[in-house]
N, C-alpha and C positions, 0 to 999 in steps of 0.2 A: 489793784489790777494791773496797772501800768507798769509797777515795779516787778511784778511776776513774769510779765512778757518780756522785760529786759533782761531778767535774770535767766529766763529760759534760752533767750538769744545768746548771752554769753556763755551759757554752758554748751549749746550746741556748736556755738563758733569754735570754742576751745576743743569740743570733741573732734570737731572737724580736722583741727590742726593734729591732733594726736593720731587721729585716723590714717592722717597721710604718712605718719612715721612708718607704717610697715609696708606702705603701698612702693612698688617699683616697677619700671617698664616691663610688662609681659610679652612685648613683641606683638606685631600685627596679627588680628584687628585688635587695638589697644581696649576697646570697651566691648568686648564680646565675653559674656558671662554664662557659663554653662550650668545651670542647677542640677543637670543631671548626672548621668555616669561620664567619666573621663573616656570611658570607649562605648560604641553602641552596645545595646543590650545583646545583640547576637555574638560580641567577643572580636569582631574583626578589628582590625587596628585601622584607625583613621590616618591618613597620610596628610601631614603639613610639609608640603616640599618633601625633603628626605628624612623627616624628623618622624619618629614612633611615639605614640603616647607612651609615658612613663609607666603605666599600669600594664605594658606589655614584657617588663624585665622579667617575670617569673614565667614567662613561655620560653625563655631561652635557657641554654646549658648555665649551670651555676657558675661556671670558668668565667663566664662573659658577663656576669652581673655588674661588676665594678666597671668595666669598660663601657657598658651601656649607659649606665648612670652618670658617669663623667662626661660622656659625648654626647647625649641627649639633652637640649635645651629644655624639654618639658619637664625634665627631673630636677631643674633649680627650685630650690626652696627660698623664696625672697622675703628679706626682711627679719630674718631670724639671727640668732647667735650662734646656732648649731646646726649643723648640716646632718640631720637624721638618716637621709637615705644613703648618704657616702658610709655613714657609721655603721649602718645594718648590713649594708651590701659590699663594703670595701674593707672596714676594719675588722669585723667579724667573719670567720671563716663560714662557709656554708652549714656545716654540721652545728655550729653554736648559735644558728638562727633562733631556737627557741629561747635561748638565754638572753639574746638580744631583745627579743618581744618582750620578755619578762622585765627586763630592766627599763624598757620604754614604757610599759604598762605602770611600774611603779613611780617613774617620773611623771608621767600623765596626772597620778592620782595626787603627787605632791604639787603639781602645778594648780590644781583645783584647790589644795589648801592654800597656796600664796595668794591666789585669787580671791578667797574667803577672808582670810586674815587681814589683807590689805583693804578690802573694802568694808569690812565691819569695824575695824579699829582705827583706820586712819582715814580712809576716803569719806564715809559717813560722817563722822565727827566733825570733820572740816566744813563740810556742806551744811551742817548743822548750824555750826558757827557761822559761816558766810551768810545763811538765812537770817539768824538773829542780828547780825551787824547790820544787814540791808533792811530789817525791820518788817520783813514778809509776814502776811497772815500764816497761819498754820496750814490753811488749805492751799494756798498758792505755793508755800514750800514744800508741802507734801507731794503734790502732782508734778512739780518741776525738779527743784534740787534735790530732795529726798527720794522722789522717784527714780531719778538718775543714779543717786548712790545705790538704791537696792538693785537696780538693773544693770549697774555698770559692768559686770562680767559678760552678760548676755549682750549688750549693746557693742561692747569693744570687740567682743568675739565676731559678732556680725559684720562689724565695720572692717575687721582686718581681713576677714574671710572674703567679703566682696572685694578688696583690693585687689585680689589675684583672681582672675578668670578660672583657673583650675582648682581653686578652692570656694568658689561662689555657692556651690552646693551645700557646703557645710553651714554657710549662713541660713540659707532656706530651710534647710534640715532642722538645725537648731532652732530657729525662731518658731517654725510651726510644730516642731516636735515638742520643744518646752510648752507651747501653748496648749497642745493635746494633753500632754502629761498633768499639767497644772490643773487644767479645768475637767480632768475627769479623775484621775488617781488622788490629787491632793484634795479636791472639792468632794468627791466621793469619801476620802477616809476622813475628812470632817464630819460628814452626815452619820458615820458609822460610828465615830467615837463618842459624838454629843449631838444626839437630834435637835434641832432648834427651828425657830422661824426666822426666816431670811427677812432682811429689810429691803423691803419693795421697790422704792424710787431708786435707792444707788445700784441695786441688782439690775434693773431693766434698762438704766442708763447705761452702765457699764457693758451689758452684754450686747446691745445695740450699737454702741461704738465700737466694741470688738468685731462684731458681724460686718460692720461696714470696712474695717480694716481689711478683714480676710477677704471680703467682696473685691476691694480694690486690688489686693495682691492676685487674686484669681484672674482678674481682667489683665492684670499686667503679664502674668504667665500665659495666657491665652493668646494675645496679640504679640507675644514674644520681644517687647521692647518696652522699656521706661524712658519717657522723656521728662525733660527739665520741669515741665508743668505738673506731672505726675509725682514726680519725686518732690517737689516744693509741696504737692497735695498731701503728700503723707505727714509732713511736717505741720501743715496748716491745719489738717485734721486733729493734730495732738493739740494744736493751741486753741482750737475750738473746743477739745474736749477740757482743757484746763479752765478755759472760761465758762463751760457749763457746768463744771464742779463747784467753782467760786459762786456762780449765780444761784445754783441750786441750794448751796449751803445758805446763802444770805437770805432766800425766800424761806427757806424752812424755819431759820431762827426769827425771822420777821412775824411768820405765821405763830409761831410759839411765844413771842414777846420777849425772847431773850435778849434782844439788842444784838451787838456785835459780837458777843461771846468773850469768853475769856481767853486772853492771848497766852496762858501759862506756858504752853509747850515750847514757845520760841523766845521767852525771856530768860537772860542769864540766870543760872541757879535752879532753873525748875525744869531743865530738859530731862534729867533723869527721872523725876516725879512723873513726867508724862509718859515714860515707857513702863510704869508699872501697872498692873491690870487694874488697880483701883481707880486710876484716872482714864484710862483706855477704855475701860469698860463701861463707863457712863453712858446713859442712854442718849444723851444729846451729843456725844462725840462719836459713837460708832456709826451711825448711819452715814453723816455727813464728811467723815473723813476716811474712807476706805483704804485710801493709800498710805496712810499714815503707820498702819500696823507692820507691814512687811519689812518697812525700812526701819522703823524705831525699835522693833522687837530684837533683842540680843538673842542671837542664835549659840553663843558659846555659854557653856555652863557656868562660867566664871562670872559672868556679868552681873547676872541679879544680885549676888552676893555684895558685890561692890557698891551697889546703889540701894541696897536694902537695910533692914534693921540689923541683919547680921554683921555687916561691915562698921555700923556704929558701935556694936557691943565690944567687937575686937578693937576697934580703932581707939576708943576713950581710954581704955588700958594702957595703951601705948603712946598716948599723947603727954608730951612734956607738961609741967606745971606752970613753968615760966617761959615765955618766948626766948627763942636763942637762935643766933645766927650761924648757920651752917656755913662751913668752907666751901667755895666754888667745887673743889675736887671731889668733896663727898656728895655735892648735888647733882655732879655729873655720874659718878659712879652708880648713885641710886635711881636716876631716872633712865639709865641704860640698862638696868636689871629687869629682864621680863619674867623673872620668878619671885613669886611671894612665898617665903619659908613657911609663914605660917596657914596659908593656905594650902601649900604643898603637903603638909602634914595630915590636914584634914581630908584631903581628897581620896579617891578610890584609885587602885591601879591603873585602871584603863583610861583615867583623866590624866594621869602622871605622863604614862607612855605617849598619849596624844600631844600633851604639853611639851615633851623632849622634841619631838617631831615639829613643832612649831617654834621652838625657841630660836634657831638659826634665823628663819625668817623674821621673826620680831625683833631680833637683835639688829640685824640690818636695816629693817624698816626704822627703828628708833633711831638709828644714827643719820638716815637720810630724809626723813618725813617729819615735820614739825605738826604738832596736834594742839589745836587751841580748844580748850573745854570750857564753855560758858558756865559750866554747873559748879566750877570751883571758884573759890574767891580769887584766888591767883591767877585764874584762867588758864593754868597749866603753864604758867611761866618758869621756865628752868633755864637761867639766863646763859650760863656756859654751854648747855646742850643747844639752846636756840641760836647762840652764836656760832656754835659748830654747824648749824644746819645752813647758814648763811652759805657755806663753803660747798657741803656736800649734796644740798638739794639741787643747785644750778648745774653742778656737776653731774649729778645722776641725770639730769633732763637731757643735757647734751651728748652723754654717753648711751642713752638708750634711743634717742632719737635716729631713725634710720639704722639702727643696729650700730651705732657709734660713728657713722660716717661723717656726721658734721663735726662731732667733737675732736676725732682724729685728724681734721684738715689743718693742714699748716698755712698760717698766714705768710705770705711771700715767700713760702717754701722754707721758712725758718722756724716761726714761733708757732707751736700747735694752739688749737682753739681751747682745749681744755686746760693747758697751762695759762692762757689770758682769763680763763673764768676762775680759776683757782687764786690767781693773783689779786684779782678785782674782788672776789668773795672774802679772800683774807683779810684786805684793808677794811671793809664793811664790817666785818664780824669784829674786828680791834675796836673800830670807832664805837660799834653797839655795847661793846663789853666795858668800854671806859666810861660811857656815858650814862648807863644803866645801872641798877642794883639788882640783888638777888631776891629781895624781898616784894618788890613793886613793878609789875609789868609798865612797858612804857605805853604810852599813848597809842602808838601806831602797832601794838600787839596784833590787832586784827589782820595786818599784812601777812604774819605768818600762816594764818588759815589759808589765804590765797595761794601762799607758796606750798603748804602742804597739800592743798587740793590738787595742784600742779604736779607734785613729784609723785603723790600716790596714784594719780591719773596715768604718770607715764610708768610705773611700776604695773599696774593693770594691763596697760596696753602692751608691755614687753611680755608679760606673762601670757596674754591672750594669743601673741604671734607665735611664741613657741608651742602653745596649745593645738592652734590651727595647724602649724607645720608637722606636730607629731601625730595628729589624728590622719591628715593626708599620707604621711608615712606608713601608718597601720593600714590605712586603705589599700595603699599599693601592695603591702606585704600579703594581706588578706585577700585581695583582689575584689574589694567591696567598693562600692561608690561613695561619694563624699556626702550624699544626701542621707544615706542610711546611717552613716557615722555621726552626723548632725544630729538625728532625731532619736539616737540612742544615746551614745557615750557623751557627747557635748551637752545636749538638753538635759540628760539626767545629772551629769556633773553641776550644771550652771542651776538646777532646780532642786538640788538636795537640801540646801540651806533654808529655802522658803519652806520645803516640804516638812522638815521638823520643826520650824519655829510655827508653822501654821497650827499642825497637829498639837504642838505642846500648849498652844493658846486655847484651842479648842477644849483640851482636857482640863484647863484651868478654868473653865467655864464661860469663854467667849468666843464661840463659834461663829457668831454674826460677822465679826471683824476678820477672822480668819477667811472666811468664804468670801466676803467682799474684796479682800487681798487677791484671792485667785482669778477673779476677773477684771479687777481694777488695776493692779500692779503692773500685769503682763502687757497691758494697752501700750504702755511706753515702749516696751522692748520691740514690738513688732512696727510700730509706727516710726519710732525714731531708727531703729536698727536698720531696716529696709530703706526707709527714705534718705537717710544720712549716708548709708553704705553707698547706694547708688549716686549720690549727689557729688560724693567726691571723687567718682570716677569720670565725670563729665568734665570736659576741657571748652574753652572758648570756641574751638573749632568743630566740635563733635558733642552735641547736647542731646545723644540717645545712647541709652545702654541697651544693647541687644541681650534678651534672654532666651535661651534654646534649651528647654526642658526635654531632652531626648529621652528621658525615662518615664515610664508610667508611675513610677514612684512618687515623683512631684505631685501628680494629681492624686493620688492615694493619699498624700499627706494634707493637700491642701482640702479635698473633700472631707477627711475624716475631722479636721479642725471644725470646719463648717458645720457638720452635721452634729458634733458634739454640742456645740453652741446653740443650735437650734433645738436640740433634745431638751437642754437646760432651760431655755427661752419658754419651751412650751410645757414642759412638766412641773417647773416651780410654780409658775401662776396657775396651773390647773389643780395642784395641791394647795392652793391657797398660801404659798410661801411656806408650808409646813412640811420640813425636810427630815425625813427619817432614814432607817437602813435600807429600805427597798431602793431609794433613791442612789444611796452609795454604792450598794451591789450593782446596781443597773451600769453605773458610771465606771466602776473598776472592770466589769466585764467587757464594756465596750472598749476599754483601753487595751486588754488582752486580746480580743478580736482584730483591733488595728494592728496592732504590733505582729500578729500572725499574718495578716494580709499582706503588711509591709514587708516582712521577711520573705513571704512566699513572691512577691513581685521582685523583689531584689534578686532573689536566685532564679528569676525567670521560670517560674512553675506557673506563675500567673502572666498572661501577655496580652496586650491588646492587639497586637498585630497579627497574631494567631487566628483572630475571629475572622 
């Protein structure tokens, strides 16, 4: 239990450092976060001295758009590599605005692909290796490291959005919007696909903690500020949740006389087996480990084949009879190949099309992010590639930190930081290459898991920063608030992976775990996303972050999430935890009604002030 707390503290501390990567001074007041519209509901411009809200650009003549964007400080996009506002209002002529929006929408979808691939194939495996190396129990690792891996896109998006007062509404909308979506559409879809009996104690525990988190956020929005104690309270509540999960699991096993339980999922060579339905579906595992499912279940269609019987059938055919030593160049080229020719021939056309889209991302990630795999005999040790990672991974970290500001800094005005990092990394790579062999990983190979965790986290942070900036740009183009963009596009994009994996698991006959994941996995996102995001904005001189929900939409969002949880909290026990199609239909209809009310509120058809 102590190791789990230390591991969680380490992850949160590292996430804090990464969250600061996208944060830049936003001007006075520094800690004012506006979860509502960037302009008042009536559409009038707020005046900040002589500055106008960037949302006002569409009210000007098209010939003045570029000058307005470049001269208005409110139109700065902090922390990103691309200036999307200047691109759409300056680079593209006004008549080509639809083309610019189309290109931005395609890039937005590709950013979600980058987030998904990075989290699934690089971030989560390294977290699994770290938890294995630290010898954490499967419950502690599930609700700390692996929950962080599963919710990485959501948490990083929230932290990046909170780093700028103009995009704070995205964080509120995304965290609450994803909560409403997962607890209604996904949970309802599971009940429709496979009626089942829910695990009573894990369900009640997770819903109660979730309602506490929503109530805490509601109070924060009501009082209009979050103090240091309240921000720490978010993180403390999550730590208390982790301890509760561990304690409940221990009590449950003690009552059943199972002892400490098999450590299988976290022992080297057994992690892949733990991801298969045969192990995850065991009665003793499902109720006690609700968070293991969303993190460990592969969302890519190719993953089950690589760990199931099919891979063995095809792999034995190509396995050499006698062991041979491959040259380093061959190992490097094979390790950098994201395509499997045998698998490519067996897959349908739509899988191939999606794979082609992912190949550039996977190739760049393979070049810059090491992956330690405890399931393999060699722990995925690729000497030439891992030596290359000693150079590329630190170089990636400094060039993505604050959009390369630190990496391009010149020491004494002469030697750039990136040059120093490259030089030191090259020396270390040469030493490791000389002192190791291709066949056996070194004793310090576990260090590459931490390096891979850091590098993949920087990739996720960079993609999340671009995601937030492009969503803010789309909001300015269509004159939509950040909150509605968060609860729709950002929430849907971050939840689509969980949706497919949960529904697939339910169709395979494991609806209890999928349902537990809906309420258990997202607790991490709201507690750590809001708590850490606000905590990073506090300074030693100002320990209060002000929240000003100018829009009624924020209250609609918070109320909808609270009501959905209360509905499930009452309905499920009332039906003796027997969930069928009626429950699923009610949840989906509830989400559609919520979406209609949210959009009507956004377009000011529903107004609180008019009453």
